[in-house]
C-alpha positions as CSV (number, residue, x, y, z in Angstrom):
1,M,-18.8,73.7,13.7
2,S,-15.4,73.0,11.6
3,A,-15.3,71.3,7.6
4,S,-13.6,68.0,9.1
5,R,-14.2,64.7,7.8
6,A,-12.9,61.1,8.3
7,T,-13.0,58.1,7.0
8,T,-12.6,54.2,8.3
9,V,-12.5,50.9,6.1
10,V,-14.4,47.9,7.4
11,D,-13.1,44.8,8.5
12,E,-14.0,41.7,8.5
13,E,-14.4,41.2,12.4
14,R,-16.1,44.2,13.1
15,R,-19.6,45.0,12.9
16,L,-20.5,48.2,10.6
17,S,-22.8,49.3,13.2
18,M,-20.1,49.8,15.9
19,V,-17.4,51.5,13.1
20,V,-20.0,54.1,12.6
21,I,-20.4,54.5,16.6
22,D,-16.8,54.3,17.0
23,L,-16.1,56.7,14.5
24,V,-18.3,59.3,15.6
25,A,-17.2,58.9,19.3
26,H,-13.7,59.2,18.1
27,E,-14.1,61.9,16.2
28,T,-16.4,64.5,18.6
29,G,-14.1,63.3,21.7
30,T,-17.3,61.5,23.4
31,D,-17.7,58.0,25.3
32,P,-19.6,55.5,22.9
33,L,-21.8,55.2,25.8
34,E,-22.7,58.5,26.0
35,L,-24.0,58.9,22.3
36,E,-27.4,58.7,21.2
37,P,-28.4,54.6,20.9
38,L,-27.7,54.5,16.9
39,Y,-31.0,52.3,16.5
40,D,-32.7,55.7,17.5
41,T,-31.6,56.7,13.8
42,I,-31.5,53.6,11.8
43,D,-31.8,49.6,12.6
44,P,-28.3,48.7,13.1
45,D,-29.3,45.3,11.6
46,V,-29.9,46.7,8.8
47,I,-26.3,48.7,8.4
48,D,-24.6,45.2,9.4
49,A,-26.3,43.6,7.0
50,L,-25.1,45.2,4.2
51,V,-21.5,44.2,4.3
52,E,-22.9,41.1,3.1
53,S,-25.0,42.4,0.7
54,D,-24.9,41.8,-3.3
55,G,-25.0,45.1,-5.3
56,F,-24.5,47.5,-2.4
57,T,-22.9,51.2,-3.3
58,S,-24.1,53.5,-0.6
59,L,-26.5,55.0,2.2
60,E,-25.9,57.9,3.6
61,F,-27.8,58.9,7.5
62,A,-27.5,61.7,9.7
63,Y,-26.3,60.6,13.2
64,E,-25.4,63.0,16.1
65,G,-26.1,65.7,14.2
66,R,-23.1,64.6,11.4
67,T,-23.8,63.3,8.2
68,I,-22.3,59.4,7.9
69,R,-22.1,57.9,5.2
70,V,-21.1,54.1,4.0
71,E,-19.9,53.2,0.5
72,D,-18.1,50.6,-1.5
73,V,-15.2,52.2,-2.9
74,D,-13.0,49.5,-4.7
75,G,-14.6,46.8,-3.1
76,D,-13.9,48.5,0.5
77,L,-16.6,49.6,2.5
78,R,-15.8,52.5,3.5
79,V,-17.6,54.8,6.4
80,S,-16.9,58.4,6.4
81,F,-18.6,61.0,9.0
82,A,-18.6,64.9,8.3
83,D,-20.2,67.5,10.4
84,G,-23.2,69.5,9.1
85,S,-20.7,72.3,7.9
86,V,-18.6,70.2,5.5
87,T,-18.5,70.9,2.1
88,A,-18.1,68.7,-1.3
89,D,-14.2,70.2,-1.6
90,S,-13.0,68.9,1.8
91,E,-10.9,66.6,1.8
92,P,-11.5,63.5,3.9
93,R,-8.9,62.4,6.4
94,T,-8.1,58.8,7.7
95,V,-8.6,57.9,11.4
96,D,-7.5,54.8,13.3
97,T,-10.5,53.1,14.7
98,G,-8.9,49.9,15.0
99,S,-10.1,48.6,11.5
100,S,-7.6,47.0,9.2
101,P,-6.7,48.8,5.7
102,S,-8.8,46.7,3.7
103,L,-11.8,43.7,3.8
């Protein structure tokens, strides 16, 4: 596994759960329909509700053998993808998954 990392910002028009699926599909070169259903890992309705939650700071979970981190960074909701070998000093890289640059 490589030490790659990708990050995208969630916009108001796309559900957080779809951003997670799209980001993992993009980074793995896999059709989103071929990925394991997200609901086998985490309830998509729960993570979608995070966008509207007051006081949300971060959430981390495993999906498709990768670590997914959702966090509020200065008012932007960001989703990061990292494979199993990412180290703390790995730099994130931005990936265009169709989301706008800010909320």
